[in-house]
N, C-alpha and C positions, 0 to 999 in steps of 0.2 A: 504494500500500500504506500503510494508516494505521498510525501509530506505536502507537496503542492496541492494535490487533490483534496487532502483533508482540510487545508486552509481555505479552500474554495467553498467549503460547506457553509450553509447559512442557518440550518436548523440545529439547535443545540442538542435535541434528543438524538439526532443522527450522528452528530459530532461525538457525543458521549458513547454511543454504541460503537463507533469506530475506534475510540480510545480503548474500550474494553476488549474489542476483538483483536487489536493489533499490539497491545502492550500487555504482556503476560504478568507484569508487576503492577498493573493498574490498581488493584485493590490494596496492595502494600503502600503504594505512593499515596493513595487517598487516605488510608489510615494514618500515615505519618503526618500529612498535612492537618488532619483533624486534631490529632494530639498536640501538634505544635501550635495551632491556632488557639486552643484552649489555654495553653501555658503562656503564650505571648500576651494574652489579654490580662494576665495577672500582674503585669508590669515588673516582674522579677528581673533583677540584673543577672547577667551570665554568671557572675561570681556567687550569686545566691542560690543557684540551681544545683541539683545533684548532677553527677557525671552523666547518667542516662538522659536526664532532661536536657542538659547542655548539648549532648551529642545530636539531638534532633535538629538543632540549628547549625552547629559547627561541623557536624560529621564526626567521624572518629578514625583514628589511625589503624585500628585493628578491630575485627569482629569477634575476637576471642571471648570477650565478656559481654557480648550483645544480649541485653535482657528481653529484646523484642522478638516477635515472630516475623520480622522483616529486616532488611539491611538498611541501616540509617543513612547509608551513602547512596540511596537510590536516586537522589537528585544531584549526584556528582560527588566524588571524593573531595575532601577539603584541600588536597594538594599533596604533591609527592616530596617536596624538599624538606630538609630538616628544620628550617626556620618556621614554616607553617605548622609542622608537627609539634614543635615546642609551644606554639600558641594554643593549639588544640589541647595539649597535655597539661600545661601549667601557667600559661601567660594570658589566658582568656580575659582576665580582669582588665587588661588594657583596652578591651573593646566594649566595656560597660557603657561608656558615654555614647558611643556609636549606636549600640543596640537600643539604648533608652530613647534615642532621637528618632528612631524609625516610627513614623506616624501609625497609631493603632487603628485609625479609620480615616475615611475621606481620600480624595485624590492627592497623590504625592506631587507637590509643585516643584518647579525647577530649583528655586532657592533651597527648598528642603532637601532635594536630591544632592545639590552641590554641597550642602552642609554635611550630609551623610558621607560623601566622598572625602571631605576634609577631616571629619572625625575618625573615619576608618583609617585614613592615611596616618593621622597622628598616633592612633593606637598601635598600628603596625610598626611604626618607627620606634615607639616607646618600648615595644616588646623585643626589639633587636632585629627585626626583619629588614633586609636591604632592598627588597623588591616589593612592589604592590601586587598582592595576589588577587587578580581579578576573579579567579574561580571562587575563592572563599567569599569575596565581597558579594558577587551575584548569587551565590548559593544561599547565604543568610537572608538576603532580600527576597529571594524566591520563596523560601520557607515561611517567612514572616508576612509577606504581602504577595500571595500567589495570584492576586487579581491584577497585579501591575508588572511583575518581573518574571524573567525566565532564566534558568541557570546557563552559565557559559562553560560548564565543565566539559572536558574532553572535546573541545572544538565544536560544541553543540550548536554554536551560533552560525557556523558556516552553512550547514544545510538549510537553516531557517532563512538566512539572508538570500541564499540561492533561490529558495522557493518563493520569496517575496520580491525577488529581483532587486535587492538592496545591496549596495557596496559593502564588502566585508567590514566588520567592526572589530577593533582590537584593543580599545581602551574605554574608560568610563564615559568619556564625552560622546564618542560616536555611538556607544551603546544606548545612551539616553536620548541623543538628538536625532539619531538616524534609524535605529532598529525598533525601539519601543514605540515610537509614534506610528510606524507602519502596522505593528501588531495591534495597537490600540484602535486603529481605524477599522480593523476587521470586525464585522458584525457579530462574530462569535464572542468577542471579548469586550467590545466598546461599551455596552450597557453595564458591564460589571466592574469596570475600572473605578476604583474608589470604594468597592465593597469587599473587604478582606475575606468574608466568608466564601466568596466565589473563587474557585481554584482551577477553572478550565485552562487558563493561560499557562500556569505552572505545569499542569499535567501534559501539556504539549511535549514536554521533556521526554516522556516515555516513547513517543512516536519517533523522535530523533534517534534513539538508541536502536529501535527496531529497524529503521532504514539503514543505519550503519551496519548492523549485523547482516542484513540481507546483502549488502554490497560485499562484505567479507566472504559470505557463502558463494556469491557469484564468482569472485576472484579465485577462490579455492577450487571451484568446479572446473575452471579453465585448465587446471593443471593436473586433472585426474587422468592417469595413463590408462589406455585401453589394453586389456590383456589379449594376447594372441588367441584366436579362436580354436587353434589346434591343440591347446593345452587344457588338461583336465583341471577345473577349478576346485580347489580344496577350501573348506571353511577355515577361516582364520580369525581368531579373536585378538584384537589389538591390545597390546600391553600398555600403550600410552594413551592418555586422554588430555586434550587441551581445552581448557575453559577460556574462551576469548570473549571480548566485548569491551566497550569503553568503561572507564571507572564508574563505579556506582551501580552497575547492572547486576550485582549479586554473585560474582565469580567466587569470592572468598566464602560467601554464605553457603553456596552450593557445593563447596569442596568437601564438606563433611559428608554429604550424601554420596558423592562420587567415591570417597575413600572407603566408606562402609560397604558400598556395593562391590568394590574391587576386592575387599578382604572377605566379605561374607555375602556372596551373590544371592543366597537363598533367604537372607534376612528380610523381613517385612515389618513395617511399623504403621501405627495409626496416628501418631502425634510427633511433634518436634522433640518432645521430651524423651520419648522412646528411642528415637534416632540418636539423640545426643548421649543417652545412657549407653547405647551399644558402641558408639564412637569412643566414649571414655574408657570402656572396657577394653577395646582393641588397642587403644593407646597404652593402657596399663599393661597389657600383655605384650607390648612392643611389636605389635603387628601393623601399626600405623605410626609413621613418623613423618615430620615435615622438615624440609630444608629450604631456606629462602636465600637466593643469591642476591647479594647487595653489591652496589657499584664499588664500595670501598674494599671488597674482598680481593685479595690477590690469589694467584694460582696456588700458592703454597697453603693458604688458609682453606681454600675450597676443595682442591684435589689432593696434592701432596707437596711436601717440600722439606728442606733442612730446618731443624729447630735446634737452637743452642741450649744444651742442658749440662748440668754439673754432675760428674760421676762421683763414686765413693771416695776418690782421691782428690776431690775438689778441682778436677781438671775439666775444661770445656770440651764437650763432644758435640758432633753435629749429625745425629741420626736422622734418617728419613722418617717422617711421621705423616700419617694420612690426614687429609683435611676433612671437613665435616661431611662433604658429599661422598667422598670415597669411603669414609667410615660407614656411612649408611649402606652403601653398596656392599661393603664387606660383610656387614651384619646380615644383610638380606641373603647373600650367597651362602654364608656360614650356617644360616638357619635352615635345616633340612626338613622342617616340619611345616605342613600346610594345615593340618588339623591337630587337635589335642591328642597326645599320645594315649594309646589304649593298652592296658596291661592284659596280656593273654593268659588264659587259665593255667597253662603249662609252662609259665615263664621260668627261665633259668636265671640264676643270680650270678653275675660276673663281678670280679673285683679287679680294680686297676688303680694305679697311682699316676697322677699327671705331673710330670716334671719334678719329681722328688718331693722333699718335705719342706724345703725352705720357700720363702716368699718368691713367687714366680709371676712374671707378666703373662706368660703363656697360659698358666693355669687360670689366672684372673679372666683372661680373654675367653677361655673355654666356658667358664662358669657364666659369664655374662651373655654368651651366645648359645648356651645349651648344647655344648659339644663334648664328646668323649674322645680323647686323643692319646695316642702312644707314639713313640719315636721310631728309630731305625729307618730313616728315610732312604738309606743306601740300598735297601732291599728292593726298591722300586715299587711299582703298583702290583699288589698281590692279586688283583682281580684280572690282570692282563696276562695273556698267553705269549706275549712277545717281550718278556723281560730279557735283558742282555745277559751275556755270560758273566760279566763283572758283578751284576746284581745277584745272580744265582750263587756265584762263588761266595759273595759276602754273606748271603743268607746261610749257606752251609757252614760258614766259619763261626756262626753264633752258637752259644751254648743251648742245651736242650730246653731250658726254661724260657729263654728269649724266643726261640723258634716256636715253642708252643704258644706263647702269648700272642705272637704275630698271627699265627694261623687261626687261633680261636677268635681273635678280634676281627680279622678280615673275612673269614669264611663261615664261622659257626655262630657268632653272635647274631641274633635275629630280632626283627621288629617285635616289640611287645615284651622282650626280656628286660630284666632289671640290672642296672649298673650301679655299683657302689664304689665311690672314689674315696680311698683311704689316705690318711696322712700318718705314717708310722703304724705301730702295732695296735694302738688303743684308740685311735681317732678316726672318725668318719667325717669327711668334708662335704660330701654331696651324695644324694641318691637320685637316680633318674630312670626313666623308661625309654628304651630304644625306640625311636620313631622314624629313623631314616636308614639309608643304605651306607655301606662303607665307602669312604672317599679317600683318595690318595692326593696329597699335596706335597710336591717335591720341595717347595720353598718354605714349608711350615704352615701352621694353621692360620697365621695372621696375614699371609700373602695370598689373597684371593682375587 
């Protein structure tokens, strides 16, 4: 549905119907505006509000503790740079004067708007921001006065200007003098300008995102490769999912749902609370983890690199350490379980010791990743029929106890058996149930 066609409508009932049909977040946007309108009329300062109340107007940097059934950034994220984030988190009091000056009712006049620009600029400068965040400015005005303003988040003004055949706007002056007058002329909005309870103009925001998403889909479809007709097509489940769309369209909000579906495809829920409870359980079981790549990360922090550490002799060493993303990949590869381990009725009990009795990084890694491991890497892969002569000779050179341990571990230990990890003669460090197959890692358990 083209934005230009929607703006050409004259009947409000038809316009509202188009909004509901084309914006899947319509109800959430409407609920957010209604809650914000009620709070706005109390004349509370931003500094007097609770964090959830304030997030309705300012947005929030993370949906981690979102108390609502909708994403509070549905009218555009507050901004991506650190300065704006600090305002959202702790320096909102500098915007109290600006917020109080927003007219609670009536038509917003040019002097009033210019005063709002000035007060917002003063508050932003006092908070330490070096740039004027137009997105945050228009977002607050859109939420407080949905009859007059529209959000500029994620270049939302570009398709609106194009649909109205208005020259693109990039600042507060052209926004007020060029774009808004054209929108206010539209019969859909003209009679409601000055009536804060009317929100049709602000809800136009949702159609902008839909049009943007449609364009992304069209561009993606252009590059879909056609498979040769002489090849047998095999069903393939994609291991990667990409949630895309402009800021404020619910990507983070829906990540929880996507993560739960990936970890537990058969799980179903009837409420957001049930979904969140299952998500928390999977996180607790270490089956869901998130990693965020930030522009400030170096390769060493994200993938791997040398880290300076002091050894026992107080000498500096530079071991290679995994970064946060590689560590998650290692943990995922090391975890050979997809379902909770099941103890079989005829389970055998196996005893082993991981890396001796002293403190060990290898043993700690095995415990953290639910691994049972033994050494003797020079024997090669005991499940392979193509072991070299050197590997076979090394195996034959071992004592009877060592050879027995290797054979039992690689060939006879079975899924559903019990493993007891001991530390010395009188101490048991861990007990587990075998839930995966034997693996051979030539470079050790930590190199995956």
